[in-house]
C-alpha positions, 0 to 999 in steps of 0.5 A: 536592698538597694540601700544595702548595695549602695552602702557596700559600694560606698564602703569599698571605695571609702575604705580603700581611700582610708586605708591608704591615708592611714598607712601614709600618715601613721607609720608609728602604728604597731605591725601585726605580729602574726597572721590575721586570718588563721586557718588551723582546724579545731573543735570542741564538743561539750555537754553542760547541765542546766536547772531553772526553778519552775522550768526544769532540768536538762542539758545544753549540747554544744558543738564548736568547729573552727576554720572549717574546710581550711578557711576562716569559717567557724560554726557553733551548734547548741542543742537544748534538751530536757524540759526546755528545747531548742537550737541555736546555730551560728556561723562566723567569718564565712569567706565570700571574698577571701580575706576581704568580705566575710559573712556572719549568721546567727539563728535562734529557735527556742521553744521555751525560755525564761526572761527576767523582768526587773521592776523598773528601768534605770539604776534604782536600788531594786533587784526584784524581778519576775519571770516571763515564760516564753513559748517562742523566742526566735532571733535571726541575725545576718552580717556582712563584714568588709575588712582590709589592711590586715583587719585594721579597717572593718565595715559591717552591715547587719540585719536583725529580726526577732519575735517572741511569745509569752504565756506565763508570768511567774514569781521568782519561786516559780508560782504563776501570777498571770496566765495569758489567754491568748499568749502575748506576742511581740517582735523587733527588727533593726539595721546596723551600720558600723565601722571598726578601726583596729590599730593594734598588733593583733586582731585576736590577741592585742597587746598594744595599740587601740581600737575604736568602733562606731555603730549606728542602729536603726530601730523602726516601729514594728507597730503604730504604738512603738517609737521610731528611734536610732542608737549610736554606740561608741567603743574605745579600747586601749592596750597598754603593754606591761612587762614582756607580754602582759597588757592593761586593757582599758575600755570606755563604751557609751550608748545613746538612743535618739527618738525621732517619734515618740510611741503611744504612751497612753497607760490605758492603751498600754494596759489594753496591749498587755491583755493582763487579766489582773482583776483585783490581784495586787501582785498582778496589778503591781507587775502591770504597773511596772510594765506600763512604766517601762513601756512609757520610758521605752517609747519616750526615750528609746533603749540604749545597749544594756548593762549586764551579761558577758561583756559589761558589768559581768557580775549582773545578769544579761540586760540587768540595767536598761535606759535611754542612755548608757556609759561604761568604763572598765579595766582588765590586766591580762597576765600572760603566764605562757606563750607557746605553740602546743597542740592538744587533742582530748577527743572532744577538744582539739586545738593548738594552745598559744597562750594562757592568761589570768585576767584581773578586772574592775568595771563601772557602769551607769544607765539613765533615761536622759543624758542629764542624769547619766553618772548620777548612779552607778554600779561596779563589778570586779573579778578574775578570769582565765583565758586560753588563747589558741592558734585557731583564732579562738579565745576560751574564757571563764570569768568570776565576777562579783558585785552589789547583787552577788557573784556570776560565773560565765564561760564563753568564747572570745574576750569581753573587749 
């Protein structure tokens, strides 16, 4: 606690000094073109069906409200019904000190989840995976954001904790390979410190300028067998204006894990931790060997930010590529078809439309266990997306991305970068 308080006091002082220095020396930085703390109310209520082989069918019930109580606070509640059940609650930009200190909260309580477990880390030519059935997948994330100078300078302090419980390993067709007795359990925790410099013409929908974010993540061991390491993430974003309203966005992202103390990499001890009852079953033994090798790599090299999902290499599922090092470069051309201020109210969806965009993007990424092997193997992703920008501070987006392993459709809030 004292460590967190000291961090906050330090950033309050250093942030003010930094803001004054930047304002004096960099007068060429673009001015903000609109209010950086919008309070226009909006809401969205949507039921979305899901169907997973071996798990069942049901609905996601999503409720989203923006700028609650004429403040910057946004709230999201996701209820999961059907054969899988659970809830997700998220609060963003809760004003502790108006336009200066904001709080973000994410709470996940899932009764059943399915996680893809790929054969190996790295970028080997294998898309084979098994399904890990979790009877519990909880995650808590609390973040404080201190912002100044119209959101140009931002400091973040984030505390994360999570735990899970796995009862089954299935193949991709849903057949049970291993039934854990008792269930396999695990947990994780971390602390993140970050600084973000936003020298663009708008925090929400930038069209010129650049951003830079540096994140330090401390990942302490949760047991005597786990490694002690930290992670450094570097995020560069450049916004190059085209025509009257269009923009080319270029993003470079790098993540490096640095191990302070290697964990227990004895294969026999890892097999005992897994508690698999494989006997002579070849399928189970294959999975066991894969899990052991993944654990050895993680405990030796740590785990950088993964590739795949909603932000980087969008044609691949979340967490598809993992290693001790990661690098990514992407470009996205955002064609602004329309700038306007048009209120709409479709009962389940209310907001003020300020822009429509078509986005064309291409991405290239790589992961490796060591920095010497980074960029030896790469994967690409490209596609097109649609974005609806609103006065409430939300960006609704839908992307279709294609890559070496097929096509993925994602529907989400906010830009990928």
